[in-house]
C-alpha positions in Angstrom: 0.6 -22.0 1.4 2.5 -22.8 4.6 4.0 -26.2 5.2 6.3 -27.0 8.2 6.9 -23.3 8.7 7.9 -22.6 5.0 5.8 -20.9 2.3 5.2 -22.1 -1.2 2.6 -21.7 -3.9 -0.2 -24.1 -4.9 -1.7 -24.5 -8.4 -5.5 -24.8 -9.1 -5.3 -28.5 -8.4 -4.0 -28.0 -4.9 -0.5 -29.2 -5.7 2.7 -27.3 -5.1 3.7 -25.4 -8.2 6.5 -23.7 -6.2 7.8 -25.8 -3.3 7.7 -24.5 0.3 11.0 -22.9 0.9 10.4 -19.3 1.9 10.1 -17.7 5.3 7.9 -15.1 3.7 5.8 -15.1 0.5 3.3 -12.6 -0.9 0.7 -12.7 -3.6 1.8 -12.2 -7.2 1.5 -8.7 -8.6 2.4 -7.9 -12.2 3.9 -11.3 -12.7 6.3 -11.2 -9.6 5.9 -12.0 -5.9 7.9 -10.8 -3.0 9.6 -13.7 -1.1 12.0 -13.8 1.8 14.5 -16.1 3.5 16.5 -15.8 6.7 19.6 -13.6 6.4 22.5 -16.1 6.4 24.6 -13.5 8.3 21.8 -13.0 10.8 22.0 -9.3 10.6 18.5 -8.4 9.3 16.2 -11.3 10.0 14.7 -11.8 6.6 16.0 -10.7 3.3 13.5 -10.1 0.5 13.6 -10.5 -3.3 11.2 -11.5 -6.1 10.3 -14.7 -8.0 8.4 -15.2 -11.2 5.4 -17.5 -11.6 7.7 -20.4 -12.3 9.5 -19.9 -9.0 12.6 -18.7 -10.7 14.5 -15.9 -8.9 13.8 -12.6 -10.8 15.5 -10.3 -8.3 17.9 -11.6 -5.7 17.0 -11.5 -2.0 18.9 -8.5 -0.8 16.3 -6.0 0.6 15.3 -5.4 4.2 11.7 -4.6 3.1 10.0 -4.9 -0.3 6.6 -4.2 -1.7 4.6 -5.5 -4.7 5.1 -4.2 -8.2 2.5 -1.7 -9.1 2.6 0.3 -12.3 6.0 -1.2 -13.1 7.7 -0.2 -9.9 8.2 -1.6 -6.4 9.3 0.1 -3.2 12.3 -1.5 -1.4 14.4 -0.7 1.6 18.1 -1.0 2.4 19.6 0.2 5.7 16.4 2.1 6.8 16.1 4.0 3.6 13.4 3.4 0.9 13.6 3.8 -2.9 12.0 2.1 -6.0 13.2 -0.5 -8.4 12.0 -1.7 -11.8 11.4 -5.3 -12.8 15.0 -5.7 -13.8 16.0 -4.9 -10.2 17.5 -1.6 -11.1 17.1 1.4 -8.7 15.1 4.0 -10.6 14.3 6.2 -7.6 17.1 6.5 -5.2 17.0 5.4 -1.6 16.0 8.5 0.3 12.7 8.1 2.1 11.8 7.1 5.6 8.8 5.1 4.4 7.4 4.4 0.9 4.3 2.8 -0.5 3.1 1.4 -3.8 2.2 3.4 -6.8 -1.5 4.0 -7.6 -3.0 6.3 -10.2 0.6 7.3 -11.1 1.5 8.5 -7.6 3.1 6.9 -4.5 3.1 8.1 -0.9 6.5 8.7 0.7 7.6 9.9 4.1 10.3 12.6 4.6 11.1 14.2 7.9 8.1 12.5 9.5 5.6 14.0 6.9 3.9 12.3 4.0 3.7 13.5 0.4 3.3 12.0 -3.0 5.8 11.4 -5.9 5.4 10.5 -9.5 7.2 7.7 -11.3 10.1 10.0 -12.0 10.6 10.6 -8.3 9.4 14.2 -8.5 7.1 15.5 -5.7 3.6 16.2 -7.0 2.4 16.7 -3.4 5.0 18.0 -1.1 5.5 16.3 2.3 3.1 18.0 4.6 0.7 15.4 6.1 0.9 13.5 9.3 -0.8 10.5 7.7 -2.2 9.5 4.3 -3.8 6.7 2.4 -2.9 5.6 -1.1 -4.7 7.1 -4.1 -7.8 5.3 -5.3 -10.1 6.5 -8.1 -7.9 9.6 -8.4 -8.4 10.7 -4.8 -6.3 10.2 -1.6 -7.4 10.8 2.0 -5.0 12.9 4.1 -4.9 13.9 7.7 -4.7 17.6 8.2 -3.3 18.8 11.5 -3.8 16.4 14.4 -7.5 15.5 14.0 -9.3 15.8 10.7 -9.2 13.9 7.5 -10.2 15.0 4.0 -9.3 14.2 0.4 -7.0 15.6 -2.3 -7.0 15.2 -6.0 -4.1 14.1 -8.2 -2.6 17.5 -8.2 -2.7 17.8 -4.4 -5.6 20.2 -4.4 -8.3 19.9 -1.7 -11.1 17.9 -3.2 -13.1 17.3 0.0 -12.5 19.6 3.0 -11.0 18.0 6.2 -14.0 17.2 8.4 -13.9 13.5 9.2 -12.4 11.6 12.1 -11.2 9.0 9.7 -11.8 8.0 6.1 -11.1 5.1 3.6 -10.3 4.7 0.0 -12.9 5.3 -2.8 -14.3 2.3 -4.5 -17.2 2.3 -7.0 -17.5 6.0 -6.4 -18.0 5.8 -2.7 -15.7 5.9 0.4 -16.4 5.0 4.1 -15.9 7.9 6.5 -16.0 8.1 10.3 -17.7 10.8 12.3 -17.4 10.2 16.0 -17.9 6.5 16.5 -20.2 6.0 13.5 -19.3 5.1 9.9 -21.1 6.2 6.7 -20.4 6.7 3.0 -19.7 9.7 0.9 -19.5 10.3 -2.9 -16.6 12.0 -4.6 -18.2 15.4 -4.1 -18.2 14.8 -0.3 -22.0 14.3 -0.1 -23.4 11.6 2.1 -24.7 8.5 0.2 -25.3 6.8 3.5 -25.4 8.8 6.7 -23.0 7.8 9.5 -24.7 5.0 11.4 -22.6 1.9 11.4 -20.1 0.7 14.1 -17.7 -0.8 11.5 -17.6 -1.7 7.8 -15.8 -4.3 5.7 -15.4 -2.7 2.3 -16.3 -5.3 -0.3 -18.0 -3.5 -3.1 -20.8 -1.1 -3.6 -22.8 -3.4 -1.3 -21.1 -3.5 2.1 -21.3 -5.9 5.0 -21.1 -4.8 8.6 -17.7 -5.9 9.9 -14.4 -4.2 10.9 -11.5 -4.0 8.6 -11.0 -0.7 6.8 -10.2 1.7 9.6 -6.4 1.6 9.7 -4.0 4.5 9.1 -0.3 5.2 9.6 
């Protein structure tokens, strides 16, 4: 909750459980939340760290970027290089990536030499950097952009699960994923078969029953 330009956290009664004091505050994930305050030396804008549900500092504000804890690890950035820490704040995967994302299904997307691949929680590449753009794993599949134009899906081993054929595609949820062909959106199952033929202008992915809206189609 934002009050006078500062963020804090409300309890179920609408009262502040953690007073407004942060320049940035995220949702809690695995018992910790990313928070940030202005860098006192004015070098990096905001420095990020983590608090627990009581508002106590769990990991000091020291990072130039930080993500939520997923599967026990969180990506963090120092001096334009990303790595991963555990909940004790210890670096468990060294700073070495241009970009990094959260772990899902045991794998995380990282960017090296302008290409994306996936590592496991030991920092070993399971899928070597080779893709211009990717989405995170969901239901054991990740969408990847092959070449300059087409998107498809790979499995947890990096094998092609659904051939590149779409102009864009989203994460699987409840066994289905939204895909884009031309300017229309439809849904496929995990075998790549159409559940709903492309016909919508935009889709807001809520659950197995979707509303027409416009939020899922975003890739890096």
